[in-house]
Structure formats: C-alpha cells, structure tokens
C-alpha positions in Angstrom: -5.0 -3.7 30.4 -7.0 -7.3 28.2 -5.1 -8.0 25.3 -6.4 -11.3 23.4 -3.7 -12.8 21.5 -3.8 -15.7 18.5 -2.2 -16.5 15.6 -2.0 -18.6 12.3 1.2 -20.8 13.5 -1.0 -22.6 16.1 -1.0 -22.2 20.1 2.2 -24.1 20.7 4.4 -22.0 18.0 7.1 -20.6 19.4 6.6 -16.9 17.9 2.9 -16.7 19.9 4.9 -18.2 23.1 7.5 -15.8 22.8 4.5 -13.0 22.2 2.5 -14.1 25.3 5.5 -13.9 27.9 6.6 -10.4 26.5 2.9 -9.1 27.0 1.5 -11.1 29.9 4.1 -9.4 32.4 2.1 -6.2 33.1 -1.4 -6.9 31.4 -4.0 -9.7 31.5 -3.6 -11.6 28.7 -6.0 -14.7 27.1 -5.0 -17.1 24.5 -6.9 -18.2 21.5 -5.4 -19.2 18.7 -6.0 -22.8 16.3 -4.7 -26.3 17.6 -2.2 -26.6 15.2 -1.2 -24.4 11.7 -3.7 -22.5 9.9 -1.6 -20.8 7.9 -2.8 -19.1 4.1 -6.2 -19.7 5.5 -7.0 -16.1 4.6 -10.2 -14.9 6.5 -11.7 -18.3 6.6 -14.5 -19.0 9.4 -16.3 -22.8 9.5 -19.9 -22.7 9.6 -20.4 -26.4 8.5 -18.4 -28.3 11.1 -18.3 -27.9 15.0 -15.6 -25.8 16.4 -14.0 -28.5 19.4 -11.7 -26.4 21.8 -9.6 -27.6 24.6 -8.2 -25.6 27.3 -4.5 -25.6 27.9 -1.9 -23.5 29.5 0.7 -21.1 27.1 4.3 -20.4 28.0 6.7 -20.5 31.5 4.1 -18.2 33.3 1.1 -20.7 32.5 -1.2 -18.3 31.1 -5.1 -19.7 30.0 -5.4 -20.8 26.8 -8.0 -22.3 24.4 -6.5 -24.4 21.5 -9.6 -24.0 18.7 -9.9 -27.0 16.0 -10.5 -23.7 12.8 -9.2 -20.9 11.4 -7.7 -17.7 13.4 -10.5 -15.3 12.2 -13.0 -18.6 14.0 -10.3 -17.7 17.2 -11.1 -14.2 17.9 -14.9 -14.8 17.4 -15.1 -17.4 19.4 -12.9 -15.2 22.3 -14.9 -11.9 22.3 -18.3 -13.4 22.1 -18.1 -16.5 24.2 -14.9 -17.1 26.0 -13.8 -13.3 27.4 -16.3 -12.5 30.2 -15.8 -8.9 28.6 -14.0 -7.4 25.5 -10.1 -7.4 24.8 -8.7 -3.8 24.8 -6.7 -4.9 22.1 -6.4 -8.0 20.1 -2.7 -9.1 18.9 -2.0 -11.4 16.0 1.4 -13.4 15.9 4.4 -13.5 15.9 4.5 -15.0 13.1 7.0 -16.9 11.1 7.2 -15.5 7.9 6.7 -12.4 6.6 3.0 -10.9 5.6 3.9 -8.0 2.9 2.2 -6.4 0.3 -0.9 -8.8 -1.0 0.2 -11.8 1.5 -2.1 -9.7 3.6 -5.2 -11.4 1.5 -4.0 -15.0 2.4 -2.9 -14.8 5.8 -4.5 -15.8 8.8 -2.3 -13.8 10.8 -3.4 -10.7 9.4 -7.5 -12.3 9.2 -7.7 -12.3 12.9 -6.7 -9.1 13.5 -8.8 -7.7 10.5 -11.8 -9.8 13.0 -10.6 -7.1 15.8 -11.4 -4.4 14.0 -14.5 -5.7 12.2 -15.5 -6.0 16.7 -14.6 -2.2 16.6 -11.4 -3.5 18.6 -8.1 -1.8 17.8 -5.6 -5.1 16.6 -1.6 -5.6 16.0 -0.9 -8.3 13.4 3.0 -9.1 14.0 5.1 -10.6 11.9 9.0 -12.0 11.6 10.4 -12.2 7.8 11.7 -15.2 8.0 11.4 -19.0 7.7 14.3 -20.6 9.2 15.5 -20.9 12.9 13.4 -17.6 13.9 14.7 -15.5 17.1 11.2 -13.8 17.8 12.3 -11.7 20.5 12.8 -9.1 19.0 9.9 -8.8 17.6 8.1 -9.3 21.3 9.8 -6.4 21.8 8.6 -4.4 19.1 4.8 -5.8 19.7 4.9 -4.5 23.7 5.7 -1.3 22.7 3.4 -1.4 20.1 0.6 -2.2 22.2 1.4 0.0 24.9 1.2 3.2 22.3 -2.2 1.6 20.6 -3.6 1.3 24.2 -3.3 4.6 24.8 -6.4 5.4 22.7 -4.8 7.3 19.8 -5.6 4.8 17.1 -9.0 4.6 15.7 -10.3 1.2 16.4 -11.3 0.4 12.7 -7.4 0.1 12.0 -5.0 -2.9 12.4 -1.4 -2.3 12.2 0.5 -4.5 10.4 4.3 -4.9 11.9 6.7 -6.9 10.0 10.3 -6.9 11.2 13.5 -8.3 9.5 15.2 -10.9 10.5 18.3 -9.4 11.2 20.2 -8.1 14.8 18.8 -6.1 16.2 21.6 -3.5 16.0 21.4 -3.9 12.2 17.9 -2.8 11.8 18.1 1.0 11.4 14.4 1.9 12.4 11.1 1.6 11.3 9.0 3.0 8.3 5.1 3.8 7.7 4.9 1.9 4.5 1.6 1.1 2.3 1.6 -2.2 1.2 3.1 -3.3 -1.8 2.8 -6.0 -4.5 3.9 -9.5 -4.6 3.0 -12.2 -7.2 3.2 -15.9 -6.5 4.4 -17.8 -9.8 2.2 -20.9 -9.1 3.7 -24.1 -9.6 0.6 -27.4 -9.5 2.6 -30.2 -9.6 -0.1 -33.1 -10.4 0.0 -36.4 -8.2 -2.1 -39.8 -8.0 -3.4 -41.4 -4.5 -2.6 -44.7 -4.4 -6.4 -45.5 -5.3 -5.5 -43.5 -8.5 -8.0 -40.4 -7.6 -5.9 -37.3 -9.2 -4.7 -34.6 -7.4 -2.4 -31.2 -7.2 -0.2 -30.0 -4.6 0.3 -26.1 -4.7 4.2 -25.1 -4.6 5.2 -21.8 -6.1 8.1 -18.8 -5.4 7.1 -15.7 -4.7 8.1 -12.6 -6.8 7.9 -8.8 -4.9 7.1 -6.4 -7.5 10.6 -4.0 -8.4 10.4 -0.2 -7.9 7.9 0.3 -5.7 8.7 2.7 -3.6 7.3 3.6 0.1 6.5 0.0 0.1 6.6 -2.3 3.4 8.7 -4.4 0.7 10.5 -2.4 0.1 11.4 -0.9 3.9 12.1 -5.3 4.7 14.7 -5.1 1.8 16.4 -1.7 3.3 16.3 -3.5 6.8 13.8 -1.5 8.0 10.6 -2.7 10.0 7.5 -1.9 8.7 3.6 -0.5 9.6 1.4 -0.6 7.9 -2.4 0.7 8.5 -4.7 -1.2 7.3 -8.8 -1.6 6.7 -11.4 -3.4 5.5 -12.8 -1.0 3.2 -12.3 -2.2 0.4 -14.2 -0.2 -2.0 -12.0 2.1 -4.7 -13.5 5.5 -4.3 -11.4 7.1 -7.1 -13.3 5.9 -9.9 -16.8 5.1 -8.6 -18.4 8.0 -10.6 -16.6 6.9 -14.0 -18.4 2.9 -13.1 -21.1 4.8 -13.1 -20.2 6.4 -16.8 -19.4 3.1 -18.0 -22.4 1.5 -17.0 -24.5 4.4 -18.1 -23.1 4.3 -21.2 -24.8 0.6 -22.2 -28.3 -1.1 -22.0 -27.8 -3.5 -19.4 -31.1 -6.3 -18.9 -31.7 -6.0 -15.8 -30.4 -3.0 -14.0 -32.8 -0.5 -14.4 -32.0 2.7 -13.7 -28.6 4.7 -11.5 -30.3 5.6 -8.3 
C-alpha cells in the first residue's frame, strides 16, 4: 500500500511525524508537505510563483519526504502528478494541531489537502487532534492507522474524504466514535488596526470561535461529548433541494441578458 502523507502545519510538525511513524511500519509512505506552517490557507494553489522543493527525511526511520514552498493543495498536486512514480492508494493529511470541525473545513489546509486527493479519485483521510496546547498525537495516530487499513479494503468510494477529529483526552476517557454531520462554527472576528514603522496602515486578524449550540448529530457535539467524530465529505456544493425553486424565482423576473431557461 502506497500512502501520501501531507499536512498544513509544516513538514517538521509533531503531528505529521507521529502519523508517518505509525503508518510506515507496514506501508510505503512518501511525505510531501509545506516547508512551514500553512494553516487556514484553504484550497489555495500557487500559480504566480514557482514551487520550490527540497528533498528531506522525516521521522526516526528517515522516510523520504519533500518540503514544498507552497500550500497543502500544491503538495498533493505535485506529489501525484510529478514526484510519485505511481499514484498513492490513499492520501492522509494531518495530524493537525487543533480541530477542524464544522465550517472550519472551508478554511482548513488539512482538509483541503485531502480534498485534492479525492479530486484525483484517490480515497483520502484528514485527521485532527482537538487541542493547541501540549498535544499528544499517539492515540490520534493509532486511529488514523486503523482507518487507513479499513479504507484500503476498497469499501469507501474514492470521491469521499473522511474528516476525523480526535478529542484531546486520555484514550481510556474516549467513549467511542460517532458518524457526524458538519456542525456550524462562526468566528467572532477582531481586526486590530496597526501601522508599520513607515506609517502604512495594516490590520491583524484575530478573534474567537463560536460554536452554535443545540445542533444534534454534529461533529462539534461529538467532540463536546468526548467522542471521535467521523464525517464523510465531498466537494459537490450544489444545493439540489432548491434547484427547482431557484428556477421559479428567476422565472418570475425579467433579467436582461439571461434569455430563456433551458
């Protein structure tokens, strides 16, 4: 089994090293990851600058890796289309430092790297540990390894990524897992206004996340209850349930330039 490992925290991040060491015992692993932290880059790709790469080794076993001066999505594209002689059987992104829950997945470089995998019809897994302080990735790495072996059996469709969030609890306090839908998380954005030494204005984005309460069956709720959340995600954002309604709304109006609906 060939596994492509990537992340958005950078190729030297502890979560990635733990993941690589857990997966490399019984699989062929190649690491292609950003050369530094690229959190919250979403699905951005680099088209106006060159992608500089540097070959390196990862973990105690010295697994072959490439540090890429680009985004997580860049890393997966480059790995599949150039660096790997054959496509991987699975793409694993993580282990992220901090959660990727609910609407976070739209901003997450970790999830976007896995999303790039399924764009290439390769089953993909994104794994996050829900803490930023003193993370212990050992149990999350064990979870990832178990899921990789399950996915490798071919039971999951290649157009679905599995987004996994592991609560930052001792393993004996984790009560199990839940197949959960994405919840709603909103950011209470704070823009701090500053000026640089030359007097030019700039803003520094900060803020706190706000979970929407009372949403049953969500990944946010699962983590709150001490469960591992597992969410299947795909990239078709079409709202099929209102397609006919949209046609009705537009059909009631004269909109210059549209012509008839066909």
